[in-house]
Structure formats: structure tokens, C-alpha cells
N, C-alpha and C positions, 0 to 999 in steps of 0.2 A: 228267238226266246219263247216262241208260241208253244203252248201246251204246258209250260211249267208254272205252277202256281207258288212255289217257294214256300210250300207248307211240308212238314213231315208227316202230316196225317194225324190222326187220333189214336193210332196204335202206340203201344208203350215199348221202351226199352231199345235194345241194339238193333233188332229186326227193321223197325221203322226208320231209324238213323241210317242203316245200311241202305235201305231202299231209296231214301232220299238222297243219299249220296250217289248211287248208281244214276239217278235220273238227272243229278246235276251233271256227272260226267258226260252222259250222252248229249245234254243240252249244250254244254261248253265246247265239247268236241265238235259238234255242228257249227256252233258259232265260230269257231277258229278257222275250220275249213271254209266256212262261208266269207270270212274277212280276207282270206288269202285269195279266194276266186274274185272277189271285189277288186283287189289290187290288180290282179292279171287282166281283168276286163277293163279297167280304166287305163292300164298300161297300152293295150291294143287300141283303145280309143284315142289315145294321144298320139300314136303312130299313124292313125287314120285323119288326124287334124283337129282333134278336140283341143281347145284353147286352154292355155294355162289357168285363166280367171275362171272358166267353168270347172277344171279339175279342183280348183281350190274351194269354190262353192259347194261342190259335190261332196267334198271330204267333210266340210264343215257341217252341212245340213244333214249327211247321212249319219254322221256319228252322234250329233246331237239327238236325232230322231230316234236313234237306237237307244240312247239313255232315257230319252224321254218314254220310249215304250216300255222299258224295264220299270221306270218310276211309276208309271200308270198302273201296270200289272201288280205292283208291289203296294199299292196304296193302302193304307190302314187308318184306324183311329183307334186300335187296341195299345193300351200304354205299353205293355211288355214287348209288343212287336214293334212299335214306334221308337222305342228307347234303346233296347237291346236285341232286336231282331228275334224274339222269342226265345233267346238262349238256345238256338238250334243250329248254329252254323258249324259245319265239320271243319276239322282243324286245318286241312290243306287248303280249303276255300276262305277260312278265316285268314291263313297266311298270305294268300293271293290278295285279299281285300286290304290287308294291312300293308303289304308291299305297294299297293296303288294308293292308299291313303298316305304312305311314307313318300312315295316317289313323286313329290311335289315339283312346282315349277323350278325350285331351286336344285333339286337333285337331277331332273331331267334336262332342264334348260342351262342350269347355271353351274352345275359340277364340273363338266368338261371344260367349259368356258373358263372357269376360275383356274382349272389345272392348266389350261392353255397360257393365261396371263401370268400366272404364278409360280408354275413349275412344281418343285418340291413342296413349297408352302402350302399348295392346294390339297396335299394328301391329309392335312389336319382334318378336313371335313370327312374324308372317307373313314379315317381312323376312329374319329369321335363319334359319327353316326353309326357305324357298325358295332363299336364297343359298347353304345348305349343299349342295344337290343341284348347284350350278354347281361347287363345290368337288369334289365326288364325281366329276363328269364329267371335270374338268380334271386332277385330281391323283392319283385313287385308283382308280376302278372299272376302267378298261381294264388298268392295270397289274397290279393284284392278281389281275384274270382271268388275265393271262399267267403269273403265277406257279403258278397252278393247285392251290393248296392248297383243303381243305374248309373250314377256319376261319380267323378272323383270330389266335388263338394259334398256329395251324399256321403261318401266314405268319411270325410273329415268330420261331418256332422255326427255321425253314428260312432266313430271312434273317439272323437274329442267332446263327446256330451253336450251337444246342443247347436244352436244356431249361430253363435259367434264365430266358431271356426268355419262353419259352413258359409257364413256370409263372407269372409276374407277368402275363402276358397272361390266362391262365385267371382269376386272382383278380380282376382289373379288369374283365373281361368279365361275371363272375357279380355283382359290386358293381353295375355300372351297369344290367345287364338285369333283376337282382331289383329294384332300386328302381323301374324303369320298369313291371315286370310287376305289381307291387303296385298301381300307379295304374290299369293295365287292369282288373284284377280287382275293384278298388273300382268302377269304372265298370260292369262287368258286374253287380255286386250292385245298383246303383242302378237300372239298367235292368230287370233282373229282377224286382226289387220292383216297379217300376211296372206292369210287364205282368201279374205274377201275382198280386199282393197279398201275396206272403209277405213275412217278416220279412226285414230287410236282411242279417242274418248267414246266414239259410237261403239267400237269393237269391244270394248269392256262391257257394256250394257247388253250386246247381243250375246256374247259368251256368259253373261250373267243369267239369262234365260235357261242355258244349259244346266247351270249349276242348280238352280232352283226347282227345275222340273223334277229332279230326282229327290232331293232332300225335302222338299216341301210337302209331297204327296205321301210319302212312305216312310219318313225318318231313317232310322238304322236298317231297318229291312230293305228298303229301296236302295239306300246307299250301299249297303253290302253287296247286293247282287250286281249293282251297276259298276261297283268297284272291281269286281272279279273281271267283268268284261273289259273294263278300262285297263287292268293290268296286262291282259293278253295283247291289246292293241299297242301300249306302250313299249312292252318289251320287244315285240317283233319290229315296230318303227326304230327303236334305238339300236338294235343289232344288225340290222340289214345294211344301213350305210357303212358302219365301220367294218363288217366284214369285207364289203366291196373294196373299201380303201386298202384294206389288208392284202387282198387278192391283187389289187392294182399295183401296189408298191413292192409285195414280196412274193407274189403267186402261192401264198399260204392263207387259208381261209379261217385261221384261228387268231384274231388279233392280239389276244392276251399273251400269246406265246412269242410274238414277235415284236412285242412291246420294247424289250431290251435292245434289240437290233436296231430298230429304227431310232430309239433315244440316242444311241451311239452316233448315228449318221446326223441327227439333228444337232448334237454337240459339235460336230465337226463344221456344219454349216453355220453355227452360231460364231465360230472362231473366224470363218471366212468372211461373214458380215460384219463383225467387229473391226476387222482390218481394211474393209471396203472404203476407198477413197470417196466414192459417191454418197455412202452412208454417212461418212464423216462430214461431208459438205451439207447434208440435210441437217445434221446434228448442230453444225456451226450456225445455221440460219436460225434454228430454234433458240439457240443459246443468245443470238442477237436479239431476237424478239423479246426474250426474258429480259435482258438488259435494258431494252427501250420501254418496257412496261414498268420496270423498276424505277426508271428515272421519271416517267410520268406520275407515278405513286408518291413521289417525294413532293411535287407540287401539283397536286390535283386541280385546283382553280385554274392556275395558268396553262396546264397542259390541256385542259378541256376547252379553254378559250382559244389557244392556239390551233386546236383540231378544227373547232368550228369556223375560225376565220380562214384557215387553209381550204376547208371544204366549200365554203361559200366564194372564195376567190376562185377556185377551179370551176364552179358552175358558172360564175360571170364570164370567165375567160372563154369557156365553150359557146356560150350564148353569143358572145361578141364576136367568135370567130365562125359563127354558124355551123358548129359542129354538127354531126349526125344526130338525129334524134335519139338513138340508142345510147350514145354516149352522154348526152344530156340527161336522159331518165336515170342511167346508171349514177351520175352525179348526185341528182335528187334523193336517190335511194340511200346513198352514202351518207347524205346529210340527215335523212330521216333515221338512220339507224345508229347515229352517235347518242351517247348517253344524255338524257333529258337534264340532269343535275349533277351536282358533285357527288353526292351520295350514290347515285347510280353509276357514275364513272368508276368511283373506287371500287364497287362491287364488281363491276364488269372487267376492270383492268386486273383486279386481284385474282379473278377466276381464270382469266385468260393467262396471266403469268403462271399460275398453277399448271395448266395445260402445257404451256411451252416448256417449263422446268421439267415435267414428266417425259416430254419426247426430246428434250435435249440430252438424251442418254443413248448409249448403244442399244440395239434391238428393240427399238421403239419404246424404250422404257421398262422392257420386261427383264427379270432376271435370268440368268442362264437356267435351263430347265432342270438340270441335274445338281445346281447349287443348293445345298440344304438350307443354309441361312444367309442372311445379308450380312456383310461386314467381314471381318477377319480376326480370328482369336489370336493371331500372331502379329496383327498390325499395330498401328499407333492407337493412341487412347479412344480417338473417335471411332475408329473401325472395330476395336474391341467392344466399345458401348453398344455400337450398332449390332454387333453380333449377339450379345448377351440379350439384348432387348427382343431380337428376332427369335431367338430360341425360346425366351420366356413367353412370348405371344403364341408361338406354334403350340407349345405345352398347355397353355391357359386355354387356348381355343378347343385343343382336343378334350380337355376336362369339361368345359361349358357345353360342348355339343353332346359329349357322353352323358353327362348328368342330365342334361335337358331332355335328351331322348327318353331317358327312363322316367321322366316326369311329365311329359306332354300329355295333357287330358285327352285329346282326340285319339292318341294311340293307345293309351291305357284302357279307354272305353271299348276298343275292339275286343279285348279279352273278357269282357262281361258278356259276349254274345255266345260263347261256346257252351255246349251242352254240359261240360264237367271241368273240373279242375285238370284233370289229366289232359283233356283236350286243350285246355288253355296253355299248358307246357308245350304240347306238341305243335300248337299253332305258333309259338314263338320260334320253334326251330323252323318251321316252313317259311315264316316270315323273313328270317335270316337267310334262308336259301334264295328266295325270290328277290330279296334286295341285294344279295352278294351278286347275282347275275348283272345287274346294271352296274354296281360299283366296282367290280372286278374289269368291266370294260371301259370306264370312263377315263382312267389314266392312258389306256391304248388309244382311245380316240382323240384325246388332246394331243398326243404325240404324232399320230398319223396326220392330222389336220396341220398341225405345226410344219411337219416335213413337206406337206404338199403346197403350203404357202411358200416357205422359204426356197423350195427347189423349183416350183413350176411358175408361181407368181412374181416373185422378185425378178427384175430384170425384163419384164414384159413391156412394150411400149403401151403407152396410156391409151392409145387408140385401138388397142386389141385386148384390153381387159375384159374379162368374162362379164356376161350380163348379170350375173348374180349380184355384183357390186354395186351397179346402178339401182337394182331392185331393191336392196336392202337400204341403200341411201336414202331412197324415197319413202320407205317405211318409217325410218327415224334416223335423221343425219348424225344424232348423238351416239347411235349404236355403231354406225360405220360410215366412214367418209375417207376419200383419198383426194390428194391434191398434189399436183406437181410443183412441190416446194423449191426446188432447185432448177426448174424450167428447162430440164434436158430432155423431157419427153419419155423417159423411161422410169418404170415404176422402181421405187426403193422401198424397203421394209419401213423405214422411218416416216414414210409418207402415207402410211395407213394407219387409221385410227379406227379401232375395232373393240366392240364391247363383249364382254364374255358371254351375255345373254343370247347372243346369236350364233355362237359357234355351232352347237348341235343343230340348230335349225338350218344353217347353212351348209352343213357337212355334205348332204347329196349333191348340191350345186357345185361345191368345191371339188368333189370328186368326179363330176362330170356325169352323173346319173340322170336319168330322164326325170322330167318334173314331177311325175306321179309319185315318185319316192320322196321327193321334197314335201308333196301334200301328205304323204302318209307320215313322215316324221312330225309335220305340224300337227296332225292329228293325234299323234303320240304325245306330244308336248301338251295338247289340249287336254287329253285324257288325264294326264298327270296333274295338271293344274285343277281341273275339275274335281277329280277324285279327292283330293286333299281338301279343296275349298267346301265340298260337300260335308266331309268329316268335321271340319273346323266350324262352319256355320252351324251344324247340328249341335256341336259341343256349347257353342254361345247360347243357342236358343234353349237347350235343355237345362243349361245353369240357370237361366232366368225364368223358364216356366216350371221346370220340376224342383229346382233346389230354393228359388227366392219365392215363386208365387205359391206353389202347392205345399212345400214344406214349412214356410215361414209365414205367408199371408192367409192362405185359405186352405186348411188340411183337409176339408170335406168337400173340396171341389171335385165334381164328377170326372170320370176319365175323358169323356169327349170334349169337355171344356179345357182340361189341361193340355191335350194334344193341339186343340185349335189356337190356344194361346202361343204354344211353342211355334206352331206354323206361321202365325203372324209376326212374332218376334224374329224368327228366321228371315222373313222378308224384309223387315225393317233393318236389321243388321246388315244383310247382304247389299242393300242399297247404299247405306252409310258407307260400307267397306268400298264399293265401286266408286262412290264419290271421291273417297280419299285416294284410291289408287289412280284415279284419273289426273291427279296433281303429280304424278310420278315423283313421290316423296324421297325415294332413295333406291339404290339398286337392290333387285330381288334377294341377292345373298345376304346382305346386310340386315333386311327386314326380318327374314327367317332366322338368322342367327341372333338377333336381338330377342326374338321369341323364345329361343332356347335358353338364353341366359335369364329371361323372366321366369320361365317354367322351372329351370334349375333351382334358382333361388327361393321361389315361392314354395315349391311342392316337395322337392326331394327330400329335405331334411325331415319335414313333417310325415311323409308317406313312409320312409325308411324306418324312422324312430317309432311310429305309430304301430308297424308291423313287429319290430324287434324288441321294442323296449316298452313294457306294460307301464313302467312309471311315468312316461311321457304324458302330460296332462294338457287340458284345455288351454291355461293360460301361457304354457310354455310354447304350445303350437302357434296359438294366436300371435304372440309376440314375435316368435321367431319367423313366421311368415311375413309378417309386416317389416320386421327389421332386414331381412334378407332382400325382400323385392324392393324395400325402400332404398337400400344403399345401391343397389344394382341401378335403378332408374335413375338415381342422383348421378352416378358416375356416367351414365350415357348422356343425360342431359347436358353436362358440363364439358363432355369431350367429343360428342358426335356433331358435326357441323349443321346438319338438318335440323336436329333436335334443339341446338343452341339458338337457332334462328327463330324457332317457334317459341321457346320460353324467353327470348331476349337476354340470353347470356352474353355478355361483352368480354369478361375477362380472358386473357390469353389461354389457348388450349394447353399449352406447355405447362401453366401454372396448375392445371387440373388434373394432369396425368400422373397416376400413381406407378411407380416402377416400370414406366414405359408400356404398360398394357393398354392395348387398343379398347375402345369401347365395345367393339364386337364380343368380347371376352369379359364383360363387366361381371357376369355371373360368378367368376373366380373369386370376388370379395363377398357376394351375397351368400353362397351355399356354406362356407365355414362359419360366417356370423349366424346363420339361421340355425345350424347345429348347435353352436355354442349357447345361444340365447335359449332354445328349446331345453337343453339340457340343465343349464344353470336356473332357470325359472321353474322348472318341473321340480327341481330338488328343494327350491325354496317355497314352494306352494303345496298344498295338499295333494295327496295321490288321487288319481282317478277312482271312481266307484269299483267296488269289488266285482261287480258283474261285467264291467268293461274290461277290466284285467283278465277276468276269466275267459272272455270272448278272445282277447289277443293270444292266450294260451291254446285256446282250442283251435283258433285258426293256424297256428304254427305247429302244434301237435296234435292233429284231430284224432289219432289212434290211442292216446294215452289217456287214462282216467284221471291221473293226477299230473300236475306240471312237473317236469324234470327240476331238480335242484338248480338254483341259480348260483 
């Protein structure tokens, strides 16, 4: 990136912008070529004996050093540069930066994994997230750019006449962005651990350094140019393994076009596995485990005492028989692993029963990949109920993700960085294109990996399983583990427990590619997580420093102090998010989807009505945001297991579920309530000031001297 100052110069108009764009084209062209050459050199070094651990560390430190270099070159204390990159980012590069900002750990790591585990149901994420950008283009991006503020709470304060709406916006922005950034830092820790071999908790803080070095020094300017570089890495890293799998399985290099062909083969393999006697044997064992645990849970005190007595007797018998030391130590470990009290036993056995119930089903508990919904519309009452709830949840999730996408503060902030409203519209189109490249590929990747596992892995002797299984088991046994459940020495699908978060990262190894490609994919996942984390942390810090401190506490604060406060707050928030992520609070996809429901319920009604209905006023917006966000948060707290544990909710989950809607889609209740409250309260209270209404008309109809008839 040497020689690029990231400035358009002091010249005016199109000529300066064109010259700046040509400079960017040249720099990023060399950068892409350099990255590909770097991969080739590492591949040659691997063939010459370079160790895997060395390759992982090289990828980790080389990419982080690159991002650090861009951050250092882009450092600034200028407010416009720090908050909106000087409003000079060309549309195509803003589209790439938005694509990277959007390609979070959930998109890069979790998307294909969710499709692998859930099949058709996972398409809700692709449909919702892609559709959300259509809403951004139609309803929000160009109009928000016309208002010209720095942040979403800034817009709310200007549109809804004061600091009350701004303050609610700050709280909502922090809530949804913090939830989202925890998921990204969790992904950073996972990838850093895979690349470096460090413990997960340490890997999180190592990766955090890569996040802070960009956003801390240069704000939005540094984040923008870093995200362009990160997009190039992540899209190359995502495409190479899936193209290789496509060639390996079909001799055709365009995986998106062979998706249907391979899906048909997977469907045939699913039928074969469902009828396989060995798979049924494994299912029966898990069913027996579930029944045994259910019996224990009926009498927890008695069962715990019986387990402790049996374990103690076994240890005594081994010692009395002078058994080998290894057997004695194993018996001692078994005693230490027993629950310490009745509450711990109940919790552990309930969790174990849930796992056993999930695996006591065909296909290791996965639905058939091409099955649209669970249940059967023509079956008995229970099957029909399951079918209807499955369909409702699919549509509710699409809705929440679509509306949440259109309301995420860190995404909408990107459209404040373009030179003009026209460029903002154009950059939305480019964003859709760059996102489409990955989203169009994810379903194919899931099917190709599933075919590879079903056809090549199942039936392999345990002593000949590939190395990648043991490697990922060492990273986190909860993400991948295998056990010879029926003791036949042959691997069955039901004996594999795999988390969706590692499917993409393990794809190169599953396909038999050199380890350097695994390192490249991990670097791509790291780029995706870092890019989104940068944008989210900047959103939180800016909401606190610009909207809370500058706009509400000290309007006379000098620019240098405002920027410095933003940097300090960014550091504090980053450390807090890392501490939460280290606790592994929930899977990446749930955390991300929760953020979308929060954003949808809090912001979408207020933003859309703020742009398209001049009668929407302060009290309507404030109460609408509070009520929409409040009911969404309440529903999640009462129905999501991890949140229930935090808030001490003990009532049965079934009593708190409304119409079978899962907590991941809680925004489906908050959005309509938000719209209703804003409309009703606005009609019952005084209209906004005339100048505010005129501003809304001008933003929507800038070329008209008078507003059109309503």
C-alpha cells in the first residue's frame, strides 16, 4: 500500500475524484497480485518442508501487519475523516468496503455451516440478508446521505428534534452493535486459535490487536481502506476451496452451476444412510442413552448417589486388584468428573439428554437437505403443527434479517462516506454485487462438503480418518468430535458431531488441499471477522463520543478531544466485548441474528417513517423505538436458553413461546409494534416543527420548490 495517501487532494470536482479512483485502482491491483504471489510462495515453501504451524503464524502475522500498515498510514484526528472518511470514497470501493463490513464471521464462517446443518432452512439467511440491501437502496441509503449526519443517532436527533430520540438511538445502537461485535470477536478467537495454536481465550485478545490497530488510529478512513483490502482476501479465500471441490467432484470449475447436480447425489446418499443398519445401530445407542438420562432425572439425588457409590467401588476394586496405574488414574478422573451436587447433576444430565435426543435421529439429527420444512402438512396433528411452525419461523427469520439489514447502524454509516447521493445509490448496487459473489456460492459449498463427507468419510476405519478431524477436535471438542459409538471400528455419520462454525474453515482439508489453502481460508475468515468488528466498534465509540459526549454533554468540545475520546471508548468497548466473547455465550449465528432483530425493532420504523412521513414526531419515535426494542428483548430473554440463565428466568420455555416463533426472530413482534406506536402517538401529539417537515420534504424532493400534494 506504499505511496497511497488516501486523499483526493485539494482539487475540486470530478477530475480530483477520477484521479483518486485511478490511484486506488493501481494500488489495489498491485495488492491483489501481491497476495496471490504470497500464496504461491507459501505453497512452494510448504512443499519444501515448511511446517503447518509456521504457515499459520505467517498468515496470521502477515495479514494483521498489512492491516496495521494501512491503519498507520490512514491515522487522523480530523473529525470528518475519522467519522465519515472525508465523504470521498468512490462507489465501487465503498461497495467493497461495505461487502467486507457485511461479510462478518457469520457470513463467512457460519453461513455455509448453517446450510450444511439445516439444508433448505438456512436459505432464510441468504434471502433475508440479500433482500435487506434492496430495502437499503430503496428506502434509506440515498435519503440518509442527503441528511448529511455522521451517525444514525445523529440523524434521529436532527429529524426528531432533540436529544431524547438521539439518546434512545445511542442505547439501541450500542445494544445491537455490541451483540454483533461479540460474535465477531468470538470468530476472531476461533480463527486465531486455528492459525496459531494458542488457547481460545488468548487467541481472542491476539486477534483483538488486529481489530484495534485499524479503527483506533484512523477511524472510518482507516477502516474503509482496510476493509477493501480485507474483501479481496476473503473473497479469494472463500472461492478457491469450493472451486477445487467442484472440480474434484464434477470436473467443472463453476460450483454454482453444479449445485443442483450434487444436491441430487446428496439426496440419494441420504436415503442410503437412513436405511443403513449400522447407522440405525448408532441411533439406538443414543436413544438408550437418552432413556437412561431421563430415568436419572426422575430421581436426581438417588441417581447421583448411585453413580458416586459405583465409581468409588470401581476404584477400590482396581486398587485391591493392583490394577495398572493407567486404569486407576482413569477411575480417579471419572470420580472427579461426576457432578458435585444435585443442581450440577440436573444441569449436566439435562444437557446430555438434549445432545442424545438430537443424535438419536437419522443423518446425525440433520434434516434432509432438500426438505423445505419440518413436519408434514398432510400428516397427523403433531406433524401439521410442526410444519406450520417451521414455515412461520422461516418467513419470520427472512423478515427480521431483511428489515434488520436495512437498519444496522454500522452498515448505514458506510453510505455517509460517499461524495454524493448518486454515489451512495451506486455504492449500494456495488455492495449487492460483492455480497452476491459469496452468497451465491455458500449453498454450493454446503452441498459439496456434505457430499464429500457422505461419500468419502462415512465407512472409513477409525484408524484411517484424516488428520483434520483430530486437529479440529484439539481446537474445540464442542465444534468437532468423533467416537466409535457402536465399537465396530468403522466411522458412521451418526458418530460425528460437527458444529457449523468450522465447515468453511475445514473445507480445504476436507477436499484434500494443501495446508497453505487452509491457512488462506482462515486468513479470509479473520479478514471477515476483523472488518465487521472494526465497523461495529467504530459505531459504538462514535455513538458515545459524537452523539452522547459532543452533541449532548459538551457541544463546544474541540475536534481533537472528540476524536481522542472516541478512540479511548473504542478501546474500552473492544476489551469488554472480548471478555464476553471469551465466555462463549452462544453460537455465532444466534448472536448475529439477535443483533438484527434488535436493529430492526429499534431503528427501522423510526428511520423509514422519519424519511417518508413528515408527521412522525419526537414522542412517536421515542416511544416507538422503546416499545419495539423492549418487546423484542423481553421475548429473547424469556425464550433463549443462554439469556434465560443470565436473567434467572425459570418458567418453562413453552409457556413463553408465541405462535411457535423462535427467539432468533423476536424482531417480528417489535417491528410492527414500533410502526404502530410511532403512527398512533404522532397523530395524538403535536406535529414536528415546520422547518423539520420542510427538511423532510426537501430530502425526498430536492428538485421541487414546493412539496407535492399529499
